[in-house]
N, CA, C and O of each residue as an XYZ file, in Angstrom:
896
protein
N       0.849     -1.198      0.000
C       0.000      0.000      0.000
C       0.882      1.245      0.000
O       1.826      1.346      0.784
N       0.574      2.172     -0.868
C       1.375      3.393     -0.971
C       1.146      4.298      0.238
O       0.002      4.544      0.619
N       2.231      4.795      0.846
C       2.105      5.675      2.002
C       1.673      7.070      1.564
O       2.059      7.551      0.499
N       0.870      7.703      2.400
C       0.387      9.047      2.110
C       1.425     10.058      2.568
O       1.892     10.002      3.705
N       1.787     10.980      1.688
C       2.777     11.991      2.015
C       2.082     13.166      2.696
O       1.430     13.973      2.034
N       2.219     13.262      4.001
C       1.593     14.345      4.755
C       2.419     15.619      4.614
O       3.645     15.588      4.722
N       1.739     16.737      4.374
C       2.426     18.015      4.219
C       1.908     19.034      5.226
O       0.710     19.099      5.503
N       2.821     19.823      5.765
C       2.463     20.901      6.686
C       3.114     22.198      6.221
O       4.332     22.272      6.057
N       2.294     23.207      6.014
C       2.813     24.538      5.710
C       3.171     25.198      7.039
O       2.296     25.470      7.861
N       4.445     25.450      7.240
C       4.919     26.010      8.505
C       5.309     27.475      8.320
O       6.227     27.795      7.564
N       4.603     28.355      9.018
C       4.949     29.775      9.006
C       6.153     29.951      9.919
O       6.057     29.714     11.123
N       7.294     30.368      9.355
C       8.547     30.436     10.115
C       9.151     31.836     10.025
O       9.537     32.298      8.952
N       9.220     32.488     11.164
C       9.752     33.853     11.216
C      11.262     33.884     11.364
O      11.901     34.900     11.092
N      11.835     32.757     11.800
C      13.242     32.740     12.193
C      13.378     32.818     13.700
O      14.485     32.794     14.238
N      12.237     32.911     14.381
C      12.225     32.965     15.841
C      12.169     31.580     16.472
O      11.997     30.571     15.788
N      12.318     31.557     17.778
C      12.385     30.299     18.511
C      11.067     29.523     18.462
O      11.074     28.304     18.290
N       9.942     30.218     18.611
C       8.650     29.547     18.712
C       8.252     28.878     17.398
O       7.910     27.696     17.382
N       8.296     29.627     16.304
C       7.883     29.057     15.018
C       8.848     27.967     14.553
O       8.450     27.029     13.862
N      10.112     28.098     14.935
C      11.097     27.066     14.578
C      10.785     25.764     15.297
O      10.803     24.693     14.691
N      10.500     25.857     16.590
C      10.144     24.658     17.349
C       8.889     24.018     16.768
O       8.824     22.795     16.638
N       7.895     24.823     16.418
C       6.663     24.280     15.838
C       6.961     23.479     14.575
O       6.380     22.414     14.365
N       7.861     23.982     13.735
C       8.234     23.270     12.512
C       8.941     21.956     12.834
O       8.671     20.931     12.208
N       9.842     21.989     13.808
C      10.532     20.760     14.214
C       9.544     19.726     14.737
O       9.696     18.531     14.484
N       8.528     20.187     15.468
C       7.521     19.271     16.012
C       6.704     18.643     14.886
O       6.395     17.453     14.936
N       6.358     19.420     13.887
C       5.610     18.892     12.749
C       6.434     17.861     11.982
O       5.921     16.824     11.563
N       7.719     18.164     11.805
C       8.588     17.221     11.106
C       8.705     15.914     11.879
O       8.705     14.834     11.288
N       8.805     16.012     13.189
C       8.897     14.829     14.042
C       7.640     13.965     13.924
O       7.696     12.744     14.075
N       6.519     14.611     13.654
C       5.249     13.890     13.497
C       5.092     13.290     12.099
O       4.061     12.690     11.793
N       6.097     13.449     11.262
C       6.085     12.804      9.959
C       5.610     13.656      8.806
O       5.376     13.148      7.709
N       5.463     14.958      9.043
C       5.031     15.847      7.972
C       6.209     16.321      7.119
O       7.294     16.590      7.634
N       5.981     16.416      5.821
C       6.917     17.104      4.950
C       6.690     18.602      5.150
O       5.563     19.081      5.025
N       7.752     19.338      5.459
C       7.632     20.758      5.774
C       7.684     21.607      4.506
O       8.617     21.501      3.710
N       6.676     22.442      4.334
C       6.708     23.501      3.331
C       6.833     24.799      4.135
O       5.874     25.236      4.770
N       7.998     25.398      4.102
C       8.288     26.546      4.959
C       7.889     27.856      4.280
O       8.132     28.048      3.088
N       7.282     28.741      5.043
C       6.855     30.042      4.524
C       7.405     31.145      5.422
O       7.250     31.106      6.643
N       8.049     32.126      4.797
C       8.617     33.251      5.541
C       8.124     34.558      4.924
O       8.008     34.682      3.705
N       7.839     35.525      5.787
C       7.338     36.821      5.330
C       8.342     37.936      5.629
O       8.787     38.105      6.764
N       8.681     38.677      4.602
C       9.416     39.936      4.770
C       8.382     41.056      4.712
O       7.743     41.268      3.682
N       8.223     41.771      5.826
C       7.189     42.808      5.839
C       7.740     44.147      6.339
O       7.045     44.927      6.991
N       9.012     44.382      6.009
C       9.695     45.618      6.397
C       9.789     45.782      7.901
O       9.802     46.901      8.415
N       9.853     44.658      8.605
C      10.084     44.718     10.048
C      11.538     45.130     10.316
O      12.410     44.944      9.467
N      11.783     45.681     11.483
C      13.112     46.233     11.811
C      14.231     45.202     11.654
O      15.331     45.541     11.218
N      13.957     43.966     12.002
C      15.010     42.945     11.968
C      14.818     41.983     10.787
O      15.124     40.794     10.885
N      14.315     42.508      9.695
C      13.992     41.690      8.527
C      15.208     40.924      7.992
O      15.106     39.733      7.698
N      16.333     41.584      7.867
C      17.527     40.945      7.304
C      17.991     39.779      8.162
O      18.319     38.711      7.647
N      18.016     39.990      9.474
C      18.443     38.930     10.394
C      17.458     37.773     10.400
O      17.865     36.612     10.398
N      16.177     38.077     10.408
C      15.164     37.029     10.435
C      15.234     36.170      9.169
O      15.092     34.949      9.229
N      15.453     36.815      8.036
C      15.554     36.080      6.773
C      16.795     35.196      6.775
O      16.749     34.059      6.305
N      17.903     35.712      7.300
C      19.128     34.910      7.403
C      18.879     33.670      8.256
O      19.268     32.562      7.885
N      18.228     33.865      9.404
C      17.916     32.735     10.299
C      17.039     31.717      9.576
O      17.285     30.513      9.650
N      16.024     32.201      8.884
C      15.109     31.315      8.159
C      15.874     30.444      7.160
O      15.658     29.234      7.087
N      16.756     31.061      6.403
C      17.511     30.309      5.391
C      18.434     29.274      6.025
O      18.591     28.171      5.502
N      19.040     29.632      7.145
C      19.898     28.680      7.860
C      19.068     27.506      8.386
O      19.501     26.354      8.337
N      17.878     27.815      8.887
C      17.006     26.780      9.442
C      16.485     25.841      8.355
O      16.264     24.658      8.610
N      16.289     26.365      7.142
C      15.895     25.513      6.025
C      16.913     24.400      5.806
O      16.558     23.251      5.544
N      18.189     24.769      5.919
C      19.261     23.789      5.741
C      19.213     22.725      6.833
O      19.357     21.533      6.562
N      19.010     23.172      8.065
C      18.979     22.243      9.206
C      17.802     21.274      9.104
O      17.927     20.088      9.410
N      16.662     21.799      8.670
C      15.457     20.976      8.553
C      15.404     20.173      7.253
O      14.539     19.316      7.071
N      16.359     20.472      6.344
C      16.387     19.821      5.030
C      15.053     20.004      4.284
O      14.501     19.066      3.709
N      14.568     21.232      4.318
C      13.303     21.563      3.653
C      13.492     21.549      2.137
O      14.435     22.145      1.617
N      12.601     20.875      1.444
C      12.690     20.778     -0.011
C      11.981     21.927     -0.714
O      12.387     22.339     -1.801
N      10.934     22.441     -0.104
C      10.159     23.500     -0.744
C       9.854     24.610      0.247
O       9.428     24.354      1.373
N      10.076     25.851     -0.186
C       9.789     26.979      0.692
C       9.328     28.183     -0.122
O       9.543     28.268     -1.331
N       8.689     29.104      0.582
C       8.228     30.357     -0.018
C       8.749     31.520      0.826
O       8.657     31.496      2.053
N       9.292     32.529      0.164
C       9.663     33.788      0.823
C       8.800     34.873      0.189
O       8.950     35.183     -0.993
N       7.903     35.445      0.973
C       6.920     36.388      0.448
C       7.212     37.794      0.952
O       7.371     38.012      2.153
N       7.281     38.742      0.030
C       7.565     40.139      0.361
C       6.269     40.942      0.402
O       5.518     40.984     -0.573
N       6.022     41.575      1.537
C       4.813     42.376      1.726
C       5.199     43.808      2.077
O       5.863     44.033      3.089
N       4.797     44.776      1.264
C       5.071     46.173      1.622
C       3.866     46.836      2.280
O       3.912     48.009      2.650
N       2.797     46.074      2.418
C       1.559     46.578      2.996
C       1.753     47.118      4.411
O       1.256     48.192      4.751
N       2.482     46.359      5.229
C       2.614     46.736      6.638
C       3.413     48.022      6.829
O       3.147     48.797      7.748
N       4.386     48.241      5.960
C       5.156     49.485      6.030
C       4.258     50.673      5.685
O       4.333     51.721      6.327
N       3.420     50.507      4.684
C       2.488     51.567      4.295
C       1.471     51.823      5.393
O       1.052     52.957      5.623
N       1.080     50.748      6.067
C       0.091     50.861      7.141
C       0.649     51.559      8.370
O      -0.024     52.388      8.982
N       1.897     51.217      8.732
C       2.483     51.773      9.954
C       1.776     51.224     11.181
O       1.389     50.055     11.212
N       1.607     52.067     12.191
C       0.833     51.741     13.400
C       1.516     50.746     14.338
O       0.926     50.348     15.342
N       2.743     50.340     14.029
C       3.466     49.400     14.881
C       4.932     49.793     14.958
O       5.520     50.233     13.970
N       5.512     49.634     16.128
C       6.933     49.940     16.298
C       7.821     48.980     15.510
O       8.995     49.273     15.283
N       7.282     47.850     15.094
C       8.080     46.895     14.318
C       8.247     47.329     12.874
O       9.230     46.974     12.223
N       7.280     48.102     12.368
C       7.303     48.464     10.949
C       7.397     49.967     10.696
O       7.606     50.391      9.560
N       7.247     50.761     11.729
C       7.305     52.224     11.603
C       8.488     52.742     12.412
O       8.465     52.732     13.643
N       9.527     53.198     11.704
C      10.751     53.642     12.381
C      10.540     54.916     13.208
O      11.406     55.294     13.997
N       9.398     55.572     13.029
C       9.097     56.771     13.818
C       8.527     56.435     15.191
O       8.374     57.311     16.042
N       8.215     55.153     15.399
C       7.701     54.705     16.696
C       8.792     53.908     17.392
O       9.298     52.931     16.840
N       9.153     54.316     18.587
C      10.223     53.631     19.326
C       9.748     52.279     19.873
O       8.617     52.150     20.341
N      10.619     51.289     19.805
C      10.341     49.994     20.429
C      10.482     50.152     21.944
O      11.544     50.563     22.413
N       9.444     49.837     22.720
C       9.524     49.995     24.187
C      10.615     49.107     24.790
O      10.802     47.959     24.385
N      11.319     49.661     25.755
C      12.398     48.895     26.407
C      12.323     48.931     27.924
O      13.210     48.414     28.602
N      11.260     49.545     28.467
C      11.187     49.639     29.930
C      10.424     48.487     30.564
O      10.350     48.387     31.789
N       9.857     47.617     29.734
C       9.172     46.440     30.260
C       7.836     46.731     30.902
O       7.217     45.821     31.453
N       7.368     47.964     30.852
C       6.091     48.318     31.478
C       5.173     48.885     30.400
O       5.292     50.050     30.021
N       4.257     48.053     29.912
C       3.331     48.487     28.868
C       2.008     47.764     29.076
O       1.953     46.538     28.983
N       0.948     48.505     29.353
C      -0.354     47.911     29.591
C      -1.147     47.811     28.295
O      -0.946     48.591     27.364
N      -2.059     46.828     28.253
C      -2.878     46.647     27.063
C      -2.100     46.011     25.933
O      -1.071     45.374     26.160
N      -2.588     46.181     24.718
C      -1.919     45.621     23.541
C      -0.683     46.461     23.242
O      -0.800     47.673     23.061
N       0.500     45.849     23.186
C       1.746     46.607     22.988
C       1.810     47.319     21.647
O       1.143     46.926     20.690
N       2.615     48.363     21.589
C       2.802     49.123     20.352
C       3.565     48.306     19.305
O       3.637     48.699     18.141
N       4.133     47.174     19.721
C       4.809     46.284     18.771
C       3.831     45.348     18.055
O       4.223     44.599     17.161
N       2.564     45.397     18.453
C       1.536     44.614     17.750
C       1.373     45.144     16.328
O       1.187     46.344     16.125
N       1.443     44.249     15.349
C       1.241     44.616     13.947
C      -0.194     44.248     13.585
O      -0.545     43.069     13.629
N      -1.037     45.224     13.227
C      -2.464     44.971     13.031
C      -2.780     43.774     12.130
O      -2.439     43.747     10.948
N      -3.440     42.796     12.731
C      -3.962     41.605     12.048
C      -2.899     40.828     11.273
O      -3.207     40.156     10.288
N      -1.662     40.921     11.719
C      -0.560     40.262     10.999
C      -0.784     38.758     10.844
O      -0.656     38.224      9.742
N      -1.118     38.072     11.941
C      -1.274     36.624     11.842
C      -2.453     36.237     10.965
O      -2.423     35.196     10.309
N      -3.491     37.066     10.947
C      -4.620     36.791     10.072
C      -4.216     36.833      8.614
O      -4.620     35.982      7.821
N      -3.417     37.825      8.265
C      -2.930     37.959      6.892
C      -1.971     36.823      6.551
O      -2.048     36.242      5.468
N      -1.070     36.510      7.474
C      -0.135     35.402      7.241
C      -0.873     34.080      7.050
O      -0.552     33.307      6.147
N      -1.866     33.825      7.908
C      -2.609     32.566      7.822
C      -3.406     32.479      6.518
O      -3.536     31.402      5.936
N      -3.932     33.607      6.068
C      -4.678     33.617      4.803
C      -3.770     33.229      3.646
O      -4.155     32.440      2.783
N      -2.570     33.783      3.631
C      -1.622     33.474      2.557
C      -1.123     32.033      2.673
O      -0.935     31.348      1.669
N      -0.914     31.590      3.901
C      -0.493     30.200      4.112
C      -1.587     29.236      3.665
O      -1.296     28.144      3.177
N      -2.850     29.642      3.833
C      -3.969     28.794      3.415
C      -3.977     28.619      1.898
O      -4.239     27.528      1.393
N      -3.688     29.699      1.179
C      -3.620     29.609     -0.282
C      -2.517     28.640     -0.701
O      -2.693     27.842     -1.621
N      -1.381     28.721     -0.016
C      -0.265     27.813     -0.312
C      -0.649     26.376      0.024
O      -0.378     25.457     -0.749
N      -1.278     26.188      1.178
C      -1.670     24.841      1.608
C      -2.634     24.203      0.614
O      -2.515     23.022      0.288
N      -3.593     24.999      0.135
C      -4.550     24.450     -0.821
C      -3.850     24.078     -2.131
O      -4.116     23.024     -2.709
N      -2.965     24.943     -2.584
C      -2.228     24.664     -3.823
C      -1.325     23.434     -3.690
O      -1.223     22.627     -4.615
N      -0.667     23.299     -2.523
C       0.300     22.226     -2.320
C      -0.332     20.919     -1.830
O       0.351     19.900     -1.730
N      -1.623     20.948     -1.526
C      -2.276     19.753     -1.008
C      -1.873     19.427      0.418
O      -1.826     18.260      0.805
N      -1.582     20.463      1.200
C      -1.198     20.273      2.605
C      -2.437     20.241      3.490
O      -3.391     20.986      3.265
N      -2.415     19.389      4.479
C      -3.567     19.263      5.383
C      -3.400     20.085      6.647
O      -4.341     20.228      7.428
N      -2.200     20.628      6.853
C      -1.899     21.344      8.098
C      -1.188     22.657      7.807
O      -0.338     22.744      6.921
N      -1.555     23.673      8.575
C      -0.766     24.904      8.682
C      -0.286     24.957     10.121
O      -1.092     24.832     11.042
N       1.002     25.139     10.331
C       1.550     25.223     11.687
C       2.020     26.643     11.969
O       2.713     27.257     11.157
N       1.635     27.150     13.129
C       2.025     28.498     13.531
C       2.452     28.468     15.000
O       1.839     27.785     15.820
N       3.499     29.206     15.316
C       4.075     29.145     16.660
C       3.513     30.165     17.628
O       4.262     30.747     18.412
N       2.199     30.394     17.589
C       1.617     31.371     18.510
C       1.665     30.855     19.944
O       1.543     29.657     20.198
N       1.847     31.796     20.877
C       1.905     31.482     22.305
C       0.950     32.439     23.017
O       1.123     33.657     22.955
N      -0.042     31.891     23.682
C      -1.085     32.719     24.284
C      -0.729     33.192     25.690
O      -0.799     34.389     25.971
N      -0.352     32.286     26.567
C      -0.188     32.619     27.983
C       1.065     33.429     28.284
O       1.077     34.238     29.212
N       2.101     33.217     27.514
C       3.382     33.856     27.820
C       3.811     34.783     26.686
O       5.003     35.020     26.484
N       2.829     35.307     25.945
C       3.143     36.209     24.836
C       3.096     37.644     25.317
O       2.970     37.899     26.515
N       3.195     38.573     24.397
C       3.167     39.987     24.753
C       1.748     40.555     24.791
O       1.573     41.768     24.909
N       0.743     39.699     24.693
C      -0.627     40.172     24.741
C      -1.212     40.517     23.391
O      -2.116     41.348     23.301
N      -0.711     39.886     22.330
C      -1.231     40.148     20.986
C      -2.561     39.420     20.791
O      -2.648     38.222     21.060
N      -3.596     40.121     20.328
C      -4.895     39.462     20.155
C      -4.897     38.372     19.099
O      -5.716     37.455     19.165
N      -3.996     38.450     18.124
C      -3.974     37.443     17.057
C      -3.141     36.216     17.411
O      -2.812     35.406     16.545
N      -2.803     36.087     18.705
C      -2.113     34.885     19.183
C      -3.029     34.018     20.050
O      -2.587     33.017     20.615
N      -4.307     34.403     20.155
C      -5.231     33.678     21.018
C      -5.755     32.411     20.339
O      -6.016     32.394     19.136
N      -5.901     31.364     21.132
C      -6.349     30.074     20.597
C      -7.731     30.175     19.948
O      -7.952     29.611     18.876
N      -8.660     30.888     20.589
C     -10.009     30.954     20.024
C     -10.021     31.697     18.687
O     -10.831     31.395     17.811
N      -9.121     32.666     18.536
C      -9.011     33.360     17.247
C      -8.482     32.422     16.163
O      -9.018     32.385     15.055
N      -7.433     31.667     16.482
C      -6.835     30.753     15.495
C      -7.852     29.692     15.067
O      -7.921     29.329     13.892
N      -8.633     29.201     16.020
C      -9.663     28.210     15.684
C     -10.728     28.814     14.770
O     -11.210     28.158     13.846
N     -11.087     30.063     15.036
C     -12.063     30.748     14.184
C     -11.499     30.940     12.783
O     -12.223     30.827     11.794
N     -10.209     31.229     12.704
C      -9.546     31.408     11.410
C      -9.531     30.090     10.636
O      -9.715     30.074      9.419
N      -9.313     29.004     11.340
C      -9.342     27.682     10.701
C     -10.713     27.427     10.076
O     -10.815     26.942      8.949
N     -11.751     27.758     10.819
C     -13.107     27.565     10.316
C     -13.342     28.414      9.066
O     -13.917     27.942      8.085
N     -12.892     29.669      9.112
C     -13.072     30.578      7.973
C     -12.315     30.070      6.749
O     -12.822     30.135      5.629
N     -11.103     29.565      6.967
C     -10.296     29.041      5.855
C     -11.003     27.872      5.177
O     -11.044     27.798      3.949
N     -11.555     26.964      5.965
C     -12.220     25.804      5.387
C     -13.543     26.164      4.715
O     -13.975     25.485      3.783
N     -14.180     27.221      5.183
C     -15.388     27.702      4.510
C     -15.068     28.374      3.180
O     -15.879     28.369      2.254
N     -13.870     28.954      3.103
C     -13.499     29.728      1.926
C     -12.618     29.008      0.934
O     -12.072     29.635      0.026
N     -12.464     27.694      1.087
C     -11.657     26.908      0.145
C     -12.516     25.806     -0.475
O     -13.688     25.655     -0.129
N     -11.933     25.048     -1.382
C     -12.673     23.986     -2.071
C     -13.237     22.973     -1.073
O     -12.683     22.779      0.010
N     -14.342     22.334     -1.450
C     -14.995     21.377     -0.560
C     -14.050     20.257     -0.125
O     -14.117     19.783      1.009
N     -13.172     19.841     -1.037
C     -12.259     18.740     -0.703
C     -11.059     19.203      0.128
O     -10.293     18.378      0.627
N     -10.896     20.509      0.275
C      -9.804     21.039      1.109
C     -10.216     20.982      2.576
O     -11.285     21.462      2.952
N      -9.363     20.395      3.390
C      -9.641     20.290      4.831
C      -8.353     20.594      5.578
O      -7.480     19.736      5.709
N      -8.242     21.814      6.063
C      -6.994     22.284      6.690
C      -7.161     22.424      8.195
O      -8.135     23.004      8.674
N      -6.212     21.892      8.920
C      -6.139     22.067     10.373
C      -5.000     23.029     10.679
O      -3.898     22.871     10.153
N      -5.250     24.016     11.516
C      -4.167     24.901     11.965
C      -3.634     24.370     13.292
O      -4.331     24.379     14.307
N      -2.405     23.913     13.264
C      -1.757     23.398     14.481
C      -1.023     24.539     15.177
O      -0.288     25.298     14.546
N      -1.233     24.645     16.474
C      -0.549     25.652     17.304
C      -0.018     24.940     18.550
O      -0.543     25.129     19.647
N       1.027     24.120     18.378
C       1.480     23.227     19.448
C       2.049     23.924     20.681
O       2.226     23.289     21.720
N       2.335     25.216     20.578
C       2.948     25.921     21.715
C       1.975     26.846     22.430
O       2.357     27.530     23.380
N       0.743     26.876     21.994
C      -0.164     27.951     22.402
C      -0.333     28.073     23.924
O      -0.551     29.176     24.425
N      -0.238     26.974     24.659
C      -0.435     27.034     26.105
C       0.862     26.852     26.902
O       0.821     26.627     28.112
N       2.002     26.948     26.229
C       3.284     26.773     26.909
C       3.849     28.100     27.411
O       3.603     29.153     26.822
N       4.606     28.038     28.498
C       5.395     29.174     28.963
C       6.709     29.187     28.180
O       7.107     28.172     27.608
N       7.374     30.333     28.157
C       8.606     30.446     27.380
C       9.677     29.470     27.882
O      10.448     28.930     27.088
N       9.724     29.249     29.190
C      10.700     28.298     29.741
C      10.415     26.883     29.253
O      11.343     26.112     29.008
N       9.140     26.539     29.110
C       8.771     25.222     28.589
C       9.138     25.100     27.114
O       9.508     24.025     26.640
N       9.029     26.212     26.398
C       9.412     26.219     24.988
C      10.912     25.993     24.848
O      11.353     25.249     23.972
N      11.687     26.628     25.705
C      13.144     26.423     25.692
C      13.470     24.954     25.949
O      14.262     24.350     25.225
N      12.856     24.386     26.980
C      13.107     22.987     27.335
C      12.732     22.052     26.200
O      13.478     21.131     25.867
N      11.567     22.294     25.608
C      11.103     21.438     24.512
C      11.991     21.595     23.272
O      12.248     20.626     22.558
N      12.452     22.819     23.027
C      13.348     23.061     21.893
C      14.642     22.263     22.044
O      15.167     21.730     21.067
N      15.145     22.184     23.258
C      16.350     21.400     23.512
C      16.079     19.908     23.307
O      16.938     19.180     22.809
N      14.881     19.457     23.693
C      14.504     18.054     23.500
C      14.467     17.694     22.015
O      14.820     16.581     21.626
N      14.038     18.646     21.198
C      13.924     18.412     19.762
C      15.198     18.793     18.998
O      15.219     18.779     17.767
N      16.256     19.132     19.738
C      17.541     19.525     19.127
C      17.401     20.691     18.160
O      18.035     20.717     17.105
N      16.564     21.658     18.531
C      16.404     22.873     17.726
C      17.677     23.710     17.850
O      18.133     23.948     18.968
N      18.263     24.163     16.745
C      19.468     24.996     16.820
C      19.111     26.421     17.259
O      18.952     27.315     16.427
N      18.991     26.614     18.539
C      18.534     27.890     19.080
C      19.479     29.044     18.764
O      19.079     30.208     18.786
N      20.732     28.713     18.471
C      21.690     29.757     18.103
C      21.360     30.370     16.741
O      21.883     31.429     16.393
N      20.497     29.708     15.972
C      20.102     30.208     14.654
C      18.717     30.866     14.681
O      18.137     31.148     13.632
N      18.197     31.105     15.886
C      16.897     31.764     16.009
C      17.076     33.182     16.539
O      18.065     33.483     17.209
N      16.113     34.048     16.235
C      16.214     35.469     16.608
C      14.893     35.949     17.175
O      13.830     35.642     16.633
N      14.956     36.702     18.265
C      13.745     37.203     18.912
C      13.721     38.716     19.061
O      12.651     39.295     19.252
N      14.867     39.362     18.978
C      14.966     40.792     19.269
C      14.149     41.638     18.292
O      14.158     41.397     17.085
N      13.446     42.626     18.831
C      12.642     43.550     18.021
C      13.460     44.719     17.467
O      13.050     45.359     16.499
N      14.616     44.998     18.078
C      15.343     46.237     17.786
C      16.578     46.060     16.919
O      16.821     46.851     16.008
N      17.365     45.015     17.203
C      18.708     44.917     16.635
C      18.901     43.670     15.776
O      18.222     42.661     15.963
N      19.831     43.755     14.840
C      20.137     42.625     13.965
C      21.548     42.078     14.186
O      21.859     40.975     13.736
N      22.389     42.825     14.861
C      23.761     42.396     15.111
C      23.816     41.588     16.402
O      24.003     40.371     16.381
N      23.652     42.278     17.520
C      23.520     41.627     18.823
C      22.152     41.982     19.390
O      21.699     43.119     19.257
N      21.494     41.017     20.019
C      20.170     41.259     20.588
C      20.255     42.317     21.681
O      21.216     42.349     22.450
N      19.243     43.186     21.747
C      19.304     44.313     22.689
C      19.172     43.876     24.144
O      19.763     44.487     25.034
N      18.398     42.821     24.387
C      18.233     42.315     25.746
C      17.210     43.064     26.575
O      16.937     42.671     27.709
N      16.631     44.144     26.037
C      15.720     44.966     26.847
C      14.342     45.192     26.213
O      13.452     45.729     26.874
N      14.144     44.800     24.959
C      12.796     44.898     24.386
C      11.950     43.769     24.976
O      12.484     42.843     25.585
N      10.627     43.847     24.793
C       9.730     42.838     25.361
C      10.101     41.425     24.932
O      10.107     40.497     25.740
N      10.406     41.277     23.657
C      10.691     39.953     23.125
C      11.985     39.381     23.705
O      12.047     38.198     24.039
N      13.009     40.214     23.825
C      14.260     39.768     24.450
C      14.041     39.398     25.920
O      14.565     38.396     26.406
N      13.261     40.223     26.612
C      12.978     39.949     28.034
C      12.294     38.600     28.211
O      12.662     37.820     29.089
N      11.294     38.328     27.369
C      10.586     37.050     27.434
C      11.529     35.891     27.163
O      11.498     34.874     27.857
N      12.362     36.051     26.152
C      13.295     34.985     25.781
C      14.310     34.731     26.900
O      14.516     33.591     27.315
N      14.932     35.794     27.376
C      15.935     35.646     28.428
C      15.344     35.061     29.702
O      15.971     34.229     30.358
N      14.142     35.495     30.052
C      13.480     34.965     31.239
C      13.183     33.478     31.072
O      13.308     32.700     32.017
N      12.789     33.092     29.859
C      12.527     31.686     29.585
C      13.764     30.831     29.752
O      13.702     29.758     30.352
N      14.886     31.292     29.227
C      16.149     30.566     29.376
C      16.574     30.517     30.846
O      17.064     29.497     31.331
N      16.378     31.631     31.539
C      16.756     31.704     32.951
C      15.972     30.690     33.787
O      16.552     29.965     34.596
N      14.646     30.641     33.586
C      13.810     29.707     34.343
C      14.130     28.267     33.957
O      14.096     27.371     34.800
N      14.442     28.046     32.672
C      14.797     26.701     32.211
C      16.176     26.269     32.713
O      16.516     25.086     32.675
N      16.967     27.239     33.183
C      18.277     26.930     33.742
C      19.366     26.674     32.717
O      20.336     25.966     32.988
N      19.195     27.263     31.520
C      20.215     27.110     30.481
C      20.579     28.482     29.908
O      19.818     29.442     30.026
N      21.750     28.552     29.292
C      22.224     29.818     28.734
C      21.731     29.990     27.301
O      21.778     29.059     26.496
N      21.263     31.189     27.003
C      20.843     31.506     25.642
C      22.095     31.580     24.764
O      23.031     32.309     25.092
N      22.126     30.829     23.644
C      23.339     30.790     22.820
C      23.551     31.994     21.927
O      24.627     32.125     21.343
N      22.557     32.896     21.791
C      22.776     34.057     20.928
C      23.479     35.171     21.703
O      23.489     35.174     22.934
N      24.066     36.114     20.968
C      24.822     37.205     21.579
C      23.920     38.385     21.926
O      23.034     38.758     21.157
N      24.164     38.960     23.094
C      23.439     40.151     23.535
C      24.410     41.301     23.726
O      25.599     41.098     23.971
N      23.881     42.518     23.610
C      24.692     43.716     23.813
C      25.210     43.718     25.249
O      25.921     44.640     25.648
């Protein structure tokens, strides 16, 4: 009997969370179709470099690199608008200024088009709800609603599941699990501000460093 080739479209930013999600999908026997978005974010060059290095490690056969200038035109986020400073004091209530409006919704929509074209049954995204920065598009109920919308808006024979294996994990648990899966954490990037050495003081760096600290291991990337 011929084996069925399972495919998973993995949205990969070059960060620790999405990288681990891809490794988990591969471990489950999925062929990885990697998707990366350049959206004029501050650390675009570094993130793209990480993504390409990770493709080699995962031995990915097929990938997409998609360039979006929409977010730069939109502004409204410190990640895409150089006139807005990235917060570094660690004290920000409500939805952070680093939130990019509906970014995951747009990414998932594009990933759905790829999944339908490639015959993939899964889209994997590394969203984290409990230990994230409070982004509304990282919530489990939102992702489930998006899955429903995708299946309503695609061919009848298309049946896509959005996997979010990290959604209820703390950052320290993500670090531990990444080590279990032999994820090359030195090739991942989390900093919102810098591309040379991580700043260590933006929200994303704070979350990452705290996760490594609680996990009791040293972060392999360089900090200022």
